[in-house]
TIVOFI-673693 format. One line per field, with one value per residue (C-alpha): residue number from 1; residue in one letter; z, y, x. Coordinates in nm, 3 decimals. Each point is the difference from the previous one (the first is absolute). Example, Ala and Ser with C-alpha at 12.3 -4.5 7.8 and 13.67 -1.06 7.14 Angstrom:
2
i c(1_2)
aa c(a_s)
c3 c(0.780_-0.066)
c2 c(-0.450_0.344)
c1 c(1.230_0.137)
This chain:
327
i c(1_2_3_4_5_6_7_8_9_10_11_12_13_14_15_16_17_18_19_20_21_22_23_24_25_26_27_28_29_30_31_32_33_34_35_36_37_38_39_40_41_42_43_44_45_46_47_48_49_50_51_52_53_54_55_56_57_58_59_60_61_62_63_64_65_66_67_68_69_70_71_72_73_74_75_76_77_78_79_80_81_82_83_84_85_86_87_88_89_90_91_92_93_94_95_96_97_98_99_100_101_102_103_104_105_106_107_108_109_110_111_112_113_114_115_116_117_118_119_120_121_122_123_124_125_126_127_128_129_130_131_132_133_134_135_136_137_138_139_140_141_142_143_144_145_146_147_148_149_150_151_152_153_154_155_156_157_158_159_160_161_162_163_164_165_166_167_168_169_170_171_172_173_174_175_176_177_178_179_180_181_182_183_184_185_186_187_188_189_190_191_192_193_194_195_196_197_198_199_200_201_202_203_204_205_206_207_208_209_210_211_212_213_214_215_216_217_218_219_220_221_222_223_224_225_226_227_228_229_230_231_232_233_234_235_236_237_238_239_240_241_242_243_244_245_246_247_248_249_250_251_252_253_254_255_256_257_258_259_260_261_262_263_264_265_266_267_268_269_270_271_272_273_274_275_276_277_278_279_280_281_282_283_284_285_286_287_288_289_290_291_292_293_294_295_296_297_298_299_300_301_302_303_304_305_306_307_308_309_310_311_312_313_314_315_316_317_318_319_320_321_322_323_324_325_326_327)
aa c(m_p_v_a_v_g_a_r_i_a_a_a_a_p_k_g_w_s_v_t_v_v_k_a_d_t_d_s_f_g_d_g_a_q_t_p_s_a_e_s_m_q_a_i_v_d_a_e_a_y_l_g_f_g_m_p_m_p_l_y_a_a_a_r_q_l_k_w_i_h_s_a_t_a_g_v_a_s_i_l_s_p_e_v_l_a_s_h_v_i_i_t_n_s_a_g_l_y_g_p_p_i_a_e_h_v_l_g_g_v_i_y_l_l_r_a_f_d_v_a_g_t_l_q_r_e_a_r_w_d_t_s_v_f_a_t_p_a_a_r_v_r_e_i_s_e_c_r_v_l_v_l_g_a_g_g_i_g_s_e_v_a_r_r_f_t_m_l_g_a_e_v_t_g_i_r_r_n_v_s_k_g_i_p_e_g_f_t_r_v_v_g_l_p_e_a_d_a_e_l_t_r_a_d_i_l_v_l_a_a_p_l_t_e_h_t_r_t_f_l_n_a_e_r_l_s_l_l_p_e_g_a_i_v_c_n_v_a_r_g_a_l_l_d_e_v_a_l_i_a_a_l_e_r_g_r_l_r_g_a_v_l_d_v_f_v_l_e_p_l_a_s_d_s_p_l_w_h_f_p_q_v_l_l_t_p_h_v_a_g_v_s_p_r_r_f_w_d_r_l_t_t_l_f_l_d_n_w_a_r_y_c_s_g_e_p_l_r_n_l_v_d_q_q_a_g_y)
c3 c(-7.111_0.210_-0.198_0.228_-0.079_-0.374_0.049_0.214_-0.264_-0.281_0.195_0.059_-0.368_-0.104_-0.276_-0.338_0.138_-0.017_0.215_-0.095_0.293_-0.112_0.157_-0.099_0.275_0.026_0.225_0.257_0.175_-0.047_-0.318_-0.117_-0.290_-0.293_-0.230_-0.052_-0.056_-0.336_0.166_0.111_-0.345_-0.153_0.257_-0.012_-0.371_0.029_0.371_0.113_0.361_0.151_0.355_0.074_0.172_-0.206_-0.377_-0.208_-0.306_-0.247_0.153_-0.037_-0.361_-0.080_0.147_-0.270_0.204_0.342_0.193_0.365_0.179_0.366_0.146_0.311_0.087_0.177_-0.215_-0.368_-0.126_-0.229_-0.166_-0.091_-0.332_-0.262_-0.189_0.301_0.091_-0.355_0.009_0.164_0.214_0.361_0.268_0.357_0.256_0.331_0.218_0.355_-0.019_0.106_0.280_0.303_-0.068_-0.113_0.305_0.227_-0.187_0.061_0.365_0.052_-0.166_0.202_0.327_-0.103_-0.002_0.287_0.230_-0.137_-0.116_-0.252_0.289_0.180_-0.311_-0.016_0.367_-0.049_-0.295_0.210_0.305_0.198_0.300_0.013_0.157_0.002_-0.372_0.001_0.200_-0.227_-0.309_-0.204_0.057_0.010_0.170_-0.003_0.043_-0.290_0.202_0.008_-0.379_-0.266_-0.310_-0.348_-0.276_-0.366_-0.153_0.181_-0.207_0.093_0.113_0.166_0.191_0.133_0.110_0.172_0.185_0.154_0.115_0.137_0.204_0.157_0.099_-0.280_-0.165_-0.372_-0.281_-0.360_-0.325_-0.299_-0.337_0.046_0.356_-0.086_0.036_0.374_0.286_-0.007_0.321_0.192_-0.099_0.238_-0.297_-0.373_-0.199_-0.367_-0.178_0.032_0.380_-0.010_0.074_0.317_0.121_-0.067_0.261_0.268_-0.123_0.221_-0.237_-0.372_-0.195_-0.381_-0.105_-0.306_-0.366_-0.232_-0.200_-0.138_0.335_0.219_-0.204_0.211_0.263_0.265_-0.144_0.177_0.088_0.160_0.181_0.161_0.133_0.208_0.369_0.129_0.066_-0.235_-0.157_-0.372_-0.136_-0.369_-0.092_-0.313_-0.296_0.006_-0.219_0.272_0.179_-0.102_0.105_-0.039_0.232_0.249_0.007_0.070_0.286_0.151_-0.026_0.183_0.278_-0.027_-0.025_0.254_-0.291_-0.291_-0.081_-0.372_-0.200_-0.346_-0.207_-0.316_-0.172_0.106_0.088_0.201_-0.129_0.212_0.028_0.140_0.334_0.126_0.063_0.261_0.236_0.327_0.053_-0.329_-0.002_-0.362_-0.159_-0.370_-0.087_0.212_0.240_-0.162_0.019_0.179_-0.156_0.196_-0.025_-0.331_-0.244_0.183_0.001_-0.368_-0.112_0.196_-0.153_-0.353_0.009_0.141_-0.276_-0.264_0.105_-0.005_-0.343_-0.141_0.149_-0.090_0.362_0.106_0.064_0.326_-0.005_-0.334_-0.099_-0.084_-0.296_-0.015_0.370_-0.027_0.270)
c2 c(1.972_0.169_0.249_0.284_-0.065_0.022_0.318_0.153_-0.074_0.135_0.317_0.062_-0.026_0.278_0.235_-0.171_-0.353_-0.234_-0.308_-0.331_-0.223_-0.361_-0.159_-0.360_-0.234_-0.087_-0.196_0.215_-0.275_-0.085_0.162_0.082_-0.132_-0.147_0.002_0.352_0.074_0.118_0.334_0.041_-0.090_0.270_0.264_-0.053_0.070_0.376_0.020_0.183_-0.120_-0.324_-0.089_-0.363_-0.320_-0.105_0.044_-0.298_-0.034_0.000_0.332_0.141_-0.118_0.183_0.331_0.243_0.310_-0.140_0.188_-0.083_-0.315_0.008_-0.342_-0.032_-0.303_0.017_-0.269_0.081_-0.301_-0.108_0.344_0.006_-0.181_0.052_0.227_0.223_0.008_0.107_0.283_0.342_-0.064_0.114_-0.243_0.086_-0.247_-0.007_-0.122_0.124_0.018_-0.363_0.028_0.049_-0.281_-0.246_0.076_-0.062_-0.324_-0.116_0.101_-0.178_-0.316_-0.006_0.053_-0.283_-0.234_0.148_-0.029_-0.349_0.094_-0.281_-0.244_0.168_-0.035_-0.372_-0.042_0.204_-0.211_-0.312_0.155_-0.090_0.198_-0.045_0.267_-0.209_0.016_0.377_-0.029_-0.269_0.022_-0.109_0.341_0.202_0.294_0.314_0.375_0.232_0.174_-0.329_-0.014_0.119_0.103_0.001_0.184_-0.046_0.335_0.332_0.196_0.115_-0.337_-0.117_0.326_-0.022_-0.359_0.106_0.290_-0.223_-0.271_0.255_0.167_-0.339_-0.048_-0.216_0.054_0.055_-0.029_0.089_-0.134_0.231_0.018_0.353_0.051_0.353_0.109_-0.017_-0.158_0.066_0.060_-0.320_-0.189_-0.053_-0.053_-0.068_-0.229_-0.087_-0.321_-0.144_0.001_-0.171_-0.354_0.102_0.187_-0.298_-0.206_0.248_0.062_-0.120_0.164_0.048_0.234_0.007_0.348_0.075_0.048_-0.298_0.056_-0.212_0.048_-0.107_-0.282_-0.319_0.190_-0.241_-0.333_-0.329_0.104_0.327_-0.165_-0.233_0.303_0.117_-0.094_-0.281_0.135_0.299_0.154_0.083_0.270_0.073_0.306_0.096_-0.236_-0.378_-0.045_0.138_-0.332_-0.362_-0.154_-0.359_0.072_0.174_-0.298_-0.229_0.224_0.005_-0.378_-0.040_0.229_0.236_0.309_0.123_0.084_0.232_0.296_-0.011_0.248_-0.050_-0.306_-0.098_-0.087_0.174_-0.123_-0.253_-0.351_-0.186_-0.296_0.207_-0.137_0.358_-0.002_-0.274_0.110_0.123_0.217_0.185_0.308_0.028_0.290_0.054_0.303_0.240_0.143_0.342_0.021_0.315_0.112_0.323_0.132_-0.132_0.207_0.324_-0.072_-0.097_0.301_0.241_-0.148_-0.004_0.357_0.128_-0.180_0.126_0.359_-0.077_-0.161_0.307_0.240_-0.208_-0.071_-0.335_-0.264_-0.188_-0.379_0.010_-0.357_-0.076_-0.218_-0.158_-0.088_-0.129_0.213)
c1 c(1.156_-0.268_-0.209_0.108_0.368_-0.055_-0.201_0.276_0.263_-0.218_-0.078_0.371_0.096_0.239_-0.110_0.000_-0.032_-0.298_-0.051_-0.157_-0.093_-0.034_-0.305_0.071_0.112_0.368_0.236_0.178_0.196_0.368_0.129_-0.350_-0.206_0.191_-0.305_-0.139_-0.367_-0.129_-0.083_0.362_0.130_-0.213_0.088_0.378_0.041_0.054_0.087_0.313_-0.016_-0.132_-0.099_-0.082_0.106_0.300_0.007_-0.114_0.221_-0.295_-0.105_0.350_0.017_-0.326_0.122_0.118_0.082_0.085_0.271_-0.067_-0.117_-0.093_-0.060_-0.213_0.215_0.335_0.166_0.048_0.198_-0.284_-0.006_0.369_-0.020_0.273_-0.240_-0.058_0.370_0.085_-0.253_0.007_-0.309_0.038_-0.118_-0.094_-0.132_-0.182_0.285_-0.048_-0.379_-0.024_0.256_-0.229_-0.251_0.267_0.214_-0.298_-0.070_0.359_-0.012_-0.330_0.127_0.320_-0.188_-0.234_0.299_0.201_-0.303_-0.082_-0.348_0.029_0.036_-0.289_-0.216_0.066_-0.090_-0.316_-0.117_0.061_-0.173_0.310_0.138_0.376_0.220_0.316_0.072_0.058_0.323_0.148_0.221_-0.303_-0.162_0.324_-0.169_0.215_-0.027_0.074_0.273_0.192_0.015_0.236_-0.192_0.155_-0.187_0.089_-0.088_0.036_-0.250_-0.347_-0.132_0.320_0.033_-0.355_0.068_0.322_-0.163_-0.264_0.238_0.245_-0.273_-0.070_0.363_0.142_0.337_-0.064_0.255_-0.077_0.145_-0.001_0.174_0.129_0.126_0.112_-0.363_0.052_-0.194_-0.375_-0.191_-0.065_0.313_0.289_0.229_-0.012_0.229_0.044_-0.094_0.353_-0.043_-0.341_0.118_0.182_-0.310_-0.227_0.184_-0.119_-0.355_-0.284_-0.247_0.063_-0.229_0.013_-0.114_0.213_-0.098_0.041_0.319_0.282_0.176_-0.292_-0.155_0.013_0.198_-0.120_0.113_0.073_0.355_-0.108_-0.290_0.254_0.189_-0.296_0.009_-0.218_-0.349_0.021_-0.309_-0.016_-0.236_-0.052_-0.208_0.195_-0.029_-0.021_0.306_0.229_-0.039_0.060_-0.332_0.124_0.293_-0.230_-0.236_0.297_0.118_-0.349_-0.028_0.331_-0.122_0.296_-0.220_-0.250_-0.225_-0.069_-0.224_-0.071_-0.206_0.155_0.082_0.185_-0.327_-0.319_-0.255_0.198_-0.076_-0.254_0.238_0.288_0.126_0.018_-0.375_0.032_0.277_-0.155_0.310_-0.054_-0.222_-0.108_-0.190_-0.091_0.221_-0.205_0.260_-0.030_-0.379_-0.116_-0.330_-0.038_0.355_0.138_-0.205_0.070_0.374_-0.005_-0.201_0.218_0.316_-0.137_-0.134_0.329_0.190_-0.242_0.074_0.372_-0.029_-0.173_0.256_0.304_0.097_0.151_-0.265_-0.035_0.040_0.177_0.094_0.361_-0.083_0.345_-0.002_-0.357_-0.166)
């Protein structure tokens, strides 16, 4: 955390509150650090509220007066242990804060494949001028407005993805657990999980942007991958476990897919011997789609301070996690 952010939070403390800013390094990627620093362990003992990347279970176990956890991550699956679920601790997350950078990451990755920049990169490395390949099925060059986009997850990230593709002329369908919440901006339509398989057969681009829950774990398995049209593009910017990596590798080897944009993996770091490293049609990044150094901290601080005021006044908190649903 930048020093200025800690200072801003401390300066905004309501009357009667004190703030401890932990200076020890931590891991802010994925679900956050799973091994807390000694400084954190000491500070958490009498804390009522906690702000950090995830909540390591040893840290939670050391907390004696904890009532509110705010995670700077969007996903909170690793926080929802049986002990936490059995407690009365309130959990809020940072869903929505990551929407703009992740949506731009998805859009950039899809354009990379639709415009055959992977093919261009190969030609460049070989110092070879070949215009003919770009009009062949090997390159599968298309415009975004030709494509049907299917987004699993119609929350903050999914909605930002949908808005961008819609503005570029694509037809965008969302899949969400609770369709009664309506159709967010950017989506042409939204369907429930039972309709997912039928939608997959029409999806030129599939974006996984949903929380990891019992309903979404291994959503994209071998059977569902086979439902995608020839030449489809798969993007995963949610959690690695939403996708069967072995089945994806098999589909890529068969040439059924145009390619994949992958930012998250079942095990992170991705093993150095994973075949995913070596597919030219796979754009692979190390769980950094949400990185936005200039904008993230301002968004996070604004959300946290607003929620802190709400917490003190007894108002409903923003981004309150439904602990039973898992997000």
